[in-house]
N, CA, C and O of each residue as an XYZ file, in Angstrom:
740
protein
N      36.917    -50.470     39.103
C      38.241    -49.894     38.991
C      38.552    -49.687     37.518
O      38.397    -50.603     36.710
N      38.995    -48.473     37.167
C      39.254    -48.139     35.766
C      40.636    -48.629     35.374
O      41.592    -48.519     36.142
N      40.728    -49.168     34.172
C      42.026    -49.619     33.664
C      42.780    -48.429     33.107
O      42.227    -47.338     32.967
N      44.081    -48.652     32.782
C      44.905    -47.582     32.210
C      44.341    -47.078     30.900
O      44.370    -45.878     30.626
N      43.822    -47.996     30.082
C      43.260    -47.595     28.791
C      42.010    -46.763     28.978
O      41.767    -45.827     28.215
N      41.208    -47.093     29.989
C      39.974    -46.342     30.235
C      40.310    -44.940     30.732
O      39.700    -43.960     30.304
N      41.281    -44.848     31.636
C      41.687    -43.530     32.130
C      42.231    -42.680     30.981
O      41.952    -41.484     30.899
N      42.996    -43.298     30.110
C      43.556    -42.588     28.967
C      42.437    -42.060     28.066
O      42.482    -40.916     27.615
N      41.441    -42.901     27.811
C      40.318    -42.500     26.960
C      39.525    -41.375     27.609
O      39.116    -40.437     26.924
N      39.301    -41.453     28.920
C      38.579    -40.388     29.622
C      39.365    -39.073     29.561
O      38.791    -38.000     29.378
N      40.691    -39.180     29.719
C      41.526    -37.981     29.643
C      41.396    -37.296     28.295
O      41.256    -36.075     28.229
N      41.440    -38.077     27.213
C      41.306    -37.502     25.879
C      39.900    -36.968     25.650
O      39.712    -35.975     24.948
N      38.922    -37.623     26.240
C      37.542    -37.142     26.118
C      37.425    -35.769     26.784
O      36.798    -34.860     26.239
N      38.037    -35.626     27.976
C      38.016    -34.322     28.671
C      38.702    -33.255     27.823
O      38.198    -32.139     27.697
N      39.851    -33.599     27.242
C      40.563    -32.643     26.397
C      39.684    -32.227     25.223
O      39.618    -31.044     24.887
N      39.017    -33.176     24.603
C      38.145    -32.880     23.470
C      36.985    -31.989     23.876
O      36.660    -31.036     23.167
N      36.361    -32.281     24.999
C      35.241    -31.471     25.476
C      35.725    -30.051     25.795
O      35.072    -29.071     25.435
N      36.871    -29.951     26.472
C      37.410    -28.617     26.793
C      37.737    -27.834     25.529
O      37.503    -26.627     25.470
N      38.274    -28.507     24.523
C      38.590    -27.827     23.270
C      37.326    -27.312     22.604
O      37.295    -26.184     22.111
N      36.287    -28.132     22.588
C      35.006    -27.708     21.977
C      34.415    -26.546     22.761
O      33.947    -25.570     22.175
N      34.436    -26.650     24.100
C      33.906    -25.553     24.914
C      34.722    -24.277     24.709
O      34.153    -23.189     24.629
N      36.042    -24.400     24.623
C      36.900    -23.234     24.397
C      36.609    -22.594     23.058
O      36.542    -21.368     22.963
N      36.434    -23.398     22.018
C      36.143    -22.866     20.689
C      34.791    -22.185     20.680
O      34.623    -21.126     20.075
N      33.830    -22.789     21.349
C      32.495    -22.205     21.410
C      32.536    -20.889     22.176
O      31.927    -19.905     21.758
N      33.256    -20.871     23.300
C      33.326    -19.659     24.109
C      34.006    -18.536     23.337
O      33.557    -17.391     23.381
N      35.084    -18.859     22.630
C      35.765    -17.785     21.901
C      34.926    -17.316     20.726
O      34.958    -16.134     20.383
N      34.188    -18.202     20.110
C      33.339    -17.793     18.991
C      32.209    -16.904     19.473
O      31.838    -15.950     18.788
N      31.656    -17.200     20.641
C      30.554    -16.380     21.143
C      31.065    -15.104     21.788
O      30.325    -14.124     21.875
N      32.326    -15.090     22.245
C      32.860    -13.901     22.899
C      33.266    -12.830     21.887
O      33.393    -11.662     22.257
N      33.471    -13.195     20.630
C      33.892    -12.227     19.632
C      32.704    -11.364     19.209
O      31.608    -11.877     18.981
N      32.923    -10.076     19.106
C      31.835     -9.208     18.654
C      31.588     -9.427     17.163
O      32.375    -10.057     16.456
N      30.478     -8.886     16.727
C      30.110     -9.036     15.320
C      31.060     -8.278     14.403
O      31.240     -8.669     13.250
N      31.667     -7.207     14.887
C      32.552     -6.411     14.037
C      33.939     -7.035     13.985
O      34.296     -7.877     14.809
N      34.714     -6.596     12.992
C      36.090     -7.080     12.846
C      36.962     -6.468     13.920
O      36.741     -5.335     14.350
N      37.942     -7.219     14.343
C      38.929     -6.708     15.286
C      39.979     -5.923     14.521
O      40.369     -6.310     13.419
N      40.432     -4.835     15.093
C      41.522     -4.063     14.492
C      42.807     -4.489     15.192
O      42.977     -4.275     16.392
N      43.707     -5.096     14.421
C      44.964     -5.604     14.964
C      46.112     -4.934     14.234
O      46.076     -4.767     13.015
N      47.134     -4.552     14.995
C      48.309     -3.924     14.413
C      49.574     -4.598     14.915
O      49.578     -5.266     15.949
N      50.631     -4.410     14.169
C      51.929     -4.962     14.532
C      52.964     -3.848     14.501
O      52.963     -3.021     13.589
N      53.849     -3.822     15.497
C      54.934     -2.852     15.546
C      56.250     -3.615     15.666
O      56.393     -4.501     16.509
N      57.210     -3.257     14.811
C      58.545     -3.832     14.875
C      59.361     -2.959     15.828
O      59.818     -1.885     15.438
N      59.553     -3.408     17.077
C      60.207     -2.544     18.068
C      61.676     -2.255     17.743
O      62.169     -1.167     18.041
N      62.370     -3.204     17.144
C      63.767     -2.976     16.781
C      63.903     -1.877     15.752
O      64.776     -1.016     15.852
N      63.031     -1.916     14.766
C      63.077     -0.896     13.719
C      62.700      0.477     14.268
O      63.307      1.485     13.906
N      61.700      0.513     15.137
C      61.307      1.793     15.735
C      62.472      2.349     16.551
O      62.776      3.539     16.465
N      63.126      1.496     17.344
C      64.256      1.943     18.153
C      65.410      2.436     17.291
O      66.120      3.366     17.673
N      65.596      1.823     16.143
C      66.686      2.233     15.255
C      66.375      3.522     14.510
O      67.261      4.354     14.317
N      65.134      3.694     14.094
C      64.788      4.800     13.195
C      64.185      6.020     13.880
O      64.096      7.083     13.266
N      63.773      5.891     15.127
C      63.181      7.042     15.820
C      64.252      8.111     16.050
O      65.364      7.788     16.468
N      63.932      9.361     15.787
C      64.933     10.418     15.997
C      65.334     10.541     17.470
O      66.428     11.016     17.774
N      64.465     10.119     18.376
C      64.809     10.150     19.794
C      65.980      9.209     20.079
O      66.798      9.481     20.958
N      66.062      8.094     19.329
C      67.174      7.152     19.505
C      68.482      7.801     19.048
O      69.509      7.674     19.714
N      68.438      8.492     17.917
C      69.638      9.197     17.441
C      70.068     10.270     18.432
O      71.258     10.433     18.702
N      69.104     10.996     18.971
C      69.415     12.049     19.933
C      70.027     11.450     21.206
O      70.960     12.018     21.773
N      69.507     10.318     21.648
C      70.054      9.661     22.845
C      71.479      9.194     22.591
O      72.347      9.346     23.451
N      71.723      8.625     21.409
C      73.086      8.200     21.063
C      74.030      9.402     21.031
O      75.159      9.321     21.515
N      73.577     10.493     20.472
C      74.394     11.711     20.395
C      74.718     12.242     21.788
O      75.853     12.633     22.062
N      73.708     12.252     22.673
C      73.942     12.722     24.048
C      74.968     11.843     24.753
O      75.834     12.345     25.470
N      74.870     10.523     24.548
C      75.836      9.609     25.165
C      77.249      9.864     24.648
O      78.212      9.886     25.415
N      77.354     10.054     23.336
C      78.669     10.332     22.756
C      79.256     11.619     23.330
O      80.438     11.664     23.671
N      78.442     12.657     23.438
C      78.919     13.927     23.981
C      79.304     13.795     25.447
O      80.299     14.369     25.890
N      78.512     13.037     26.197
C      78.777     12.862     27.619
C      80.071     12.092     27.868
O      80.823     12.418     28.787
N      80.330     11.074     27.053
C      81.464     10.196     27.307
C      82.696     10.517     26.465
O      83.743      9.902     26.667
N      82.607     11.448     25.539
C      83.754     11.792     24.689
C      84.956     12.287     25.496
O      86.075     11.853     25.222
N      84.775     13.175     26.477
C      85.955     13.640     27.229
C      86.687     12.500     27.946
O      87.918     12.467     27.972
N      85.936     11.584     28.519
C      86.569     10.458     29.213
C      87.266      9.537     28.223
O      88.335      8.998     28.513
N      86.666      9.359     27.065
C      87.287      8.535     26.029
C      88.593      9.174     25.566
O      89.587      8.481     25.348
N      88.584     10.496     25.416
C      89.797     11.214     25.006
C      90.896     11.089     26.062
O      92.075     10.996     25.722
N      90.511     11.086     27.348
C      91.497     10.901     28.420
C      92.162      9.533     28.308
O      93.380      9.416     28.450
N      91.374      8.516     28.057
C      91.914      7.160     27.930
C      92.843      7.079     26.717
O      93.907      6.464     26.787
N      92.447      7.688     25.628
C      93.288      7.692     24.424
C      94.614      8.403     24.706
O      95.669      7.949     24.264
N      94.559      9.513     25.438
C      95.791     10.243     25.781
C      96.701      9.378     26.655
O      97.918      9.367     26.473
N      96.103      8.655     27.604
C      96.902      7.756     28.445
C      97.534      6.638     27.620
O      98.679      6.256     27.861
N      96.792      6.118     26.655
C      97.337      5.064     25.794
C      98.502      5.588     24.956
O      99.497      4.889     24.762
N      98.375      6.814     24.463
C      99.470      7.417     23.689
C     100.689      7.643     24.573
O     101.824      7.426     24.147
N     100.450      8.076     25.789
C     101.545      8.278     26.732
C     102.235      6.945     27.043
O     103.459      6.884     27.157
N     101.455      5.904     27.176
C     102.016      4.575     27.412
C     102.876      4.131     26.231
O     103.968      3.595     26.418
N     102.383      4.353     25.025
C     103.174      4.011     23.830
C     104.499      4.775     23.804
O     105.536      4.223     23.435
N     104.454      6.051     24.200
C     105.681      6.851     24.252
C     106.675      6.258     25.252
O     107.873      6.170     24.984
N     106.146      5.852     26.415
C     107.024      5.239     27.422
C     107.618      3.923     26.912
O     108.801      3.644     27.110
N     106.785      3.127     26.260
C     107.275      1.851     25.722
C     108.321      2.083     24.621
O     109.317      1.364     24.544
N     108.088      3.079     23.783
C     109.068      3.426     22.738
C     110.381      3.904     23.369
O     111.474      3.551     22.926
N     110.234      4.711     24.406
C     111.425      5.219     25.098
C     112.244      4.069     25.686
O     113.472      4.048     25.594
N     111.528      3.104     26.296
C     112.218      1.939     26.854
C     112.923      1.154     25.754
O     114.069      0.738     25.924
N     112.251      0.954     24.641
C     112.834      0.188     23.540
C     114.048      0.912     22.944
O     115.053      0.278     22.623
N     113.956      2.220     22.799
C     115.036      2.990     22.166
C     116.227      3.242     23.096
O     117.376      3.263     22.655
N     115.941      3.430     24.378
C     117.009      3.792     25.316
C     117.428      2.628     26.206
O     118.195      2.824     27.149
N     116.964      1.474     25.940
C     117.206      0.313     26.801
C     118.702      0.077     27.026
O     119.120     -0.222     28.144
N     119.490      0.208     25.991
C     120.927     -0.058     26.106
C     121.650      1.060     26.862
O     122.684      0.815     27.484
N     121.120      2.273     26.815
C     121.820      3.396     27.448
C     121.357      3.639     28.893
O     122.019      4.368     29.632
N     120.230      3.038     29.302
C     119.735      3.240     30.672
C     120.474      2.314     31.642
O     120.792      1.171     31.317
N     120.738      2.846     32.848
C     121.302      1.947     33.859
C     120.180      1.072     34.416
O     119.006      1.328     34.149
N     120.520      0.076     35.163
C     119.545     -0.898     35.669
C     118.433     -0.275     36.473
O     117.269     -0.647     36.327
N     118.786      0.681     37.331
C     117.788      1.323     38.182
C     116.823      2.173     37.354
O     115.618      2.129     37.603
N     117.296      2.921     36.406
C     116.454      3.767     35.547
C     115.547      2.896     34.683
O     114.381      3.219     34.457
N     116.105      1.785     34.205
C     115.279      0.869     33.395
C     114.151      0.276     34.234
O     113.015      0.196     33.765
N     114.442     -0.139     35.467
C     113.416     -0.694     36.355
C     112.339      0.348     36.664
O     111.149      0.034     36.679
N     112.762      1.575     36.906
C     111.795      2.645     37.195
C     110.876      2.878     35.997
O     109.671      3.066     36.159
N     111.448      2.863     34.806
C     110.647      3.051     33.596
C     109.682      1.883     33.399
O     108.527      2.087     33.027
N     110.146      0.682     33.644
C     109.274     -0.501     33.535
C     108.119     -0.412     34.543
O     106.979     -0.736     34.210
N     108.414      0.026     35.770
C     107.346      0.177     36.770
C     106.318      1.218     36.330
O     105.116      1.022     36.504
N     106.798      2.329     35.757
C     105.868      3.358     35.242
C     104.963      2.774     34.168
O     103.762      3.044     34.141
N     105.546      1.973     33.283
C     104.765      1.351     32.203
C     103.709      0.416     32.781
O     102.552      0.457     32.361
N     104.089     -0.421     33.735
C     103.145     -1.359     34.358
C     102.030     -0.585     35.067
O     100.855     -0.925     34.927
N     102.391      0.450     35.826
C     101.392      1.245     36.538
C     100.437      1.948     35.576
O      99.233      2.025     35.819
N     100.990      2.454     34.493
C     100.133      3.140     33.510
C      99.181      2.154     32.844
O      98.019      2.486     32.612
N      99.648      0.956     32.535
C      98.756     -0.078     31.963
C      97.604     -0.377     32.911
O      96.448     -0.464     32.496
N      97.933     -0.533     34.187
C      96.887     -0.803     35.193
C      95.888      0.350     35.265
O      94.677      0.137     35.331
N      96.415      1.570     35.251
C      95.541      2.743     35.308
C      94.607      2.773     34.092
O      93.419      3.065     34.225
N      95.142      2.474     32.927
C      94.322      2.464     31.706
C      93.253      1.381     31.809
O      92.092      1.620     31.477
N      93.636      0.207     32.262
C      92.663     -0.879     32.390
C      91.547     -0.509     33.357
O      90.376     -0.764     33.079
N      91.902      0.090     34.493
C      90.880      0.507     35.466
C      89.944      1.551     34.861
O      88.723      1.461     34.986
N      90.539      2.537     34.206
C      89.702      3.588     33.615
C      88.807      3.037     32.513
O      87.659      3.460     32.381
N      89.319      2.098     31.720
C      88.492      1.502     30.667
C      87.336      0.711     31.275
O      86.214      0.763     30.770
N      87.602     -0.010     32.342
C      86.551     -0.788     32.997
C      85.473      0.124     33.579
O      84.280     -0.119     33.399
N      85.900      1.165     34.272
C      84.947      2.125     34.838
C      84.155      2.799     33.720
O      82.942      2.982     33.828
N      84.846      3.163     32.656
C      84.198      3.789     31.509
C      83.109      2.877     30.955
O      81.978      3.313     30.739
N      83.454      1.602     30.724
C      82.474      0.643     30.169
C      81.271      0.484     31.081
O      80.130      0.478     30.618
N      81.526      0.356     32.386
C      80.415      0.201     33.338
C      79.508      1.422     33.323
O      78.286      1.292     33.247
N      80.101      2.603     33.395
C      79.307      3.844     33.385
C      78.550      3.999     32.070
O      77.375      4.363     32.057
N      79.237      3.718     30.965
C      78.599      3.850     29.656
C      77.429      2.880     29.526
O      76.353      3.266     29.071
N      77.631      1.632     29.920
C      76.548      0.641     29.835
C      75.368      1.027     30.714
O      74.213      0.866     30.319
N      75.654      1.530     31.889
C      74.583      1.969     32.783
C      73.777      3.093     32.146
O      72.548      3.030     32.112
N      74.455      4.117     31.643
C      73.755      5.248     31.010
C      73.022      4.823     29.744
O      71.905      5.273     29.488
N      73.659      3.945     28.941
C      73.013      3.462     27.726
C      71.730      2.704     28.063
O      70.709      2.878     27.398
N      71.783      1.867     29.094
C      70.593      1.121     29.494
C      69.501      2.051     30.012
O      68.318      1.824     29.756
N      69.888      3.092     30.736
C      68.903      4.079     31.189
C      68.246      4.765     29.992
O      67.025      4.908     29.936
N      69.073      5.185     29.042
C      68.548      5.869     27.854
C      67.653      4.936     27.048
O      66.611      5.356     26.543
N      68.051      3.684     26.926
C      67.253      2.711     26.191
C      65.926      2.466     26.892
O      64.887      2.361     26.240
N      65.955      2.373     28.219
C      64.711      2.194     28.978
C      63.771      3.372     28.794
O      62.567      3.191     28.612
N      64.325      4.589     28.842
C      63.504      5.789     28.623
C      62.898      5.774     27.221
O      61.718      6.077     27.046
N      63.707      5.422     26.230
C      63.226      5.371     24.850
C      62.121      4.325     24.704
O      61.103      4.579     24.062
N      62.319      3.173     25.289
C      61.300      2.117     25.192
C      59.994      2.554     25.839
O      58.917      2.275     25.312
N      60.081      3.241     26.987
C      58.871      3.738     27.637
C      58.163      4.772     26.758
O      56.937      4.770     26.654
N      58.934      5.647     26.133
C      58.357      6.661     25.246
C      57.656      5.995     24.060
O      56.544      6.372     23.693
N      58.316      5.007     23.472
C      57.733      4.290     22.326
C      56.451      3.590     22.749
O      55.453      3.632     22.029
N      56.470      2.951     23.905
C      55.279      2.259     24.400
C      54.114      3.229     24.575
O      52.983      2.925     24.195
N      54.396      4.403     25.156
C      53.327      5.398     25.328
C      52.773      5.859     23.977
O      51.564      6.028     23.826
N      53.656      6.060     22.998
C      53.208      6.483     21.665
C      52.344      5.398     21.030
O      51.304      5.696     20.444
N      52.766      4.155     21.143
C      51.994      3.050     20.570
C      50.632      2.965     21.251
O      49.613      2.801     20.579
N      50.606      3.076     22.567
C      49.332      3.002     23.291
C      48.387      4.124     22.869
O      47.209      3.881     22.608
N      48.906      5.361     22.801
C      48.057      6.491     22.390
C      47.587      6.330     20.951
O      46.422      6.571     20.636
N      48.504      5.922     20.085
C      48.159      5.714     18.678
C      47.064      4.656     18.557
O      46.084      4.854     17.838
N      47.228      3.548     19.250
C      46.245      2.456     19.182
C      44.876      2.916     19.673
O      43.854      2.590     19.070
N      44.857      3.672     20.764
C      43.581      4.159     21.291
C      42.934      5.145     20.321
O      41.731      5.074     20.074
N      43.727      6.062     19.773
C      43.184      7.064     18.841
C      42.688      6.429     17.545
O      41.681      6.865     16.988
N      43.381      5.412     17.066
C      43.036      4.799     15.788
C      42.056      3.632     15.924
O      41.643      3.054     14.920
N      41.687      3.287     17.141
C      40.686      2.243     17.365
C      41.212      0.816     17.240
O      40.463     -0.085     16.864
N      42.452      0.605     17.540
C      43.006     -0.756     17.502
C      42.572     -1.520     18.740
O      42.550     -0.980     19.846
N      42.226     -2.785     18.538
C      41.862     -3.652     19.653
C      43.087     -4.375     20.213
O      43.125     -4.729     21.392
N      44.085     -4.590     19.358
C      45.275     -5.327     19.759
C      46.454     -4.854     18.928
O      46.362     -4.731     17.706
N      47.572     -4.587     19.614
C      48.828     -4.285     18.936
C      49.873     -5.234     19.513
O      50.055     -5.308     20.729
N      50.554     -5.958     18.630
C      51.567     -6.921     19.056
C      52.938     -6.483     18.555
O      53.052     -5.661     17.646
N      53.983     -7.053     19.173
C      55.332     -6.718     18.711
C      56.202     -7.958     18.727
O      56.118     -8.769     17.804
N      57.033     -8.134     19.740
C      57.987     -9.244     19.783
C      57.293    -10.596     19.690
O      56.163    -10.772     20.147
N      57.995    -11.535     19.091
C      57.479    -12.894     19.007
C      56.563    -13.142     17.825
O      55.999    -14.230     17.708
N      56.401    -12.175     16.955
C      55.541    -12.337     15.791
C      56.357    -12.973     14.671
O      57.440    -12.500     14.328
N      55.826    -14.043     14.112
C      56.514    -14.732     13.031
C      56.269    -14.026     11.704
O      57.174    -13.934     10.874
N      55.063    -13.533     11.501
C      54.726    -12.849     10.256
C      53.684    -11.784     10.543
O      52.772    -11.985     11.345
N      53.829    -10.666      9.885
C      52.825     -9.606      9.936
C      52.759     -8.984      8.547
O      53.768     -8.519      8.016
N      51.586     -8.981      7.976
C      51.441     -8.390      6.642
C      51.488     -6.872      6.748
O      51.361     -6.308      7.834
N      51.670     -6.226      5.614
C      51.689     -4.768      5.590
C      50.353     -4.179      6.049
O      50.296     -3.044      6.521
N      49.291     -4.955      5.908
C      47.966     -4.460      6.291
C      47.876     -4.197      7.795
O      47.125     -3.318      8.217
N      48.625     -4.941      8.609
C      48.560     -4.746     10.057
C      49.816     -4.095     10.616
O      49.855     -3.757     11.799
N      50.843     -3.911      9.792
C      52.105     -3.347     10.264
C      51.974     -1.829     10.386
O      51.836     -1.129      9.383
N      52.016     -1.333     11.605
C      51.876      0.108     11.858
C      53.207      0.750     12.253
O      53.234      1.875     12.752
N      54.296      0.039     12.031
C      55.616      0.528     12.424
C      55.921      1.891     11.813
O      56.360      2.797     12.521
N      55.698      2.049     10.522
C      55.987      3.328      9.864
C      55.178      4.463     10.481
O      55.681      5.576     10.637
N      53.958      4.188     10.823
C      53.110      5.233     11.401
C      53.591      5.625     12.797
O      53.501      6.789     13.186
N      54.100      4.647     13.546
C      54.628      4.936     14.874
C      55.900      5.770     14.741
O      56.096      6.732     15.484
N      56.758      5.404     13.802
C      57.993      6.172     13.581
C      57.652      7.600     13.170
O      58.278      8.547     13.647
N      56.669      7.765     12.292
C      56.256      9.111     11.873
C      55.777      9.926     13.070
O      56.091     11.110     13.191
N      55.019      9.288     13.946
C      54.514     10.001     15.124
C      55.667     10.395     16.048
O      55.680     11.501     16.589
N      56.618      9.508     16.226
C      57.788      9.831     17.041
C      58.581     10.975     16.418
O      59.079     11.844     17.133
N      58.704     10.981     15.094
C      59.403     12.076     14.407
C      58.688     13.403     14.634
O      59.330     14.422     14.892
N      57.355     13.391     14.540
C      56.604     14.630     14.771
C      56.796     15.114     16.211
O      56.994     16.306     16.446
N      56.735     14.185     17.173
C      56.946     14.571     18.569
C      58.330     15.170     18.772
O      58.489     16.167     19.477
N      59.319     14.562     18.156
C      60.699     15.037     18.284
C      60.827     16.442     17.709
O      61.436     17.312     18.331
N      60.259     16.670     16.530
C      60.313     17.986     15.903
C      59.588     19.027     16.740
O      60.077     20.145     16.901
N      58.422     18.666     17.277
C      57.677     19.608     18.112
C      58.466     19.971     19.363
O      58.516     21.136     19.758
N      59.076     18.974     19.979
C      59.858     19.216     21.183
C      61.045     20.120     20.890
O      61.352     21.021     21.670
N      61.715     19.879     19.762
C      62.876     20.689     19.405
C      62.482     22.095     19.002
O      63.239     23.034     19.247
N      61.314     22.268     18.388
C      60.845     23.600     17.989
C      60.420     24.413     19.197
O      60.499     25.641     19.173
N      59.968     23.746     20.258
C      59.525     24.438     21.475
C      60.680     24.809     22.386
O      60.497     25.601     23.310
N      61.860     24.259     22.153
C      63.010     24.549     23.020
C      63.787     25.726     22.544
O      64.784     26.099     23.164
């Protein structure tokens, strides 16, 4: 029967053997040539790609009319509130109550429209962001294959030297694609 200390020693022996076997396997699995590794900063690509600017512009154009409607309702509400404040002493009780009800109803309407606006905007923004991310991923994959990269990493990287950072090259490729697409339209 093995004691606790013996089991502990055997466990560490297994870990040591597995580590040696893993190191040996990875050393023998590597080809003789150097690996080509690249790093892409996805946040920077998303910020600087012209497709991101175009998507933001499309969203602004799509949602501007609804935003203007909400602003007009807010101005109308301010007018009603000013009217109540200025005419409060001259209004009879019934007229004052009616004006207060209009103000409350308009506030509710504005809140509902703002909520719907935010939900719709977030949904469309997420769709546009997903499309942009897919486009960037395809560009990175094609670039890596064309340039002979064995590995391209992005999120979770603590450090990447300029020698492996291909972010600028990816942004340049996205810019060229954007220009070509716009010239063909």
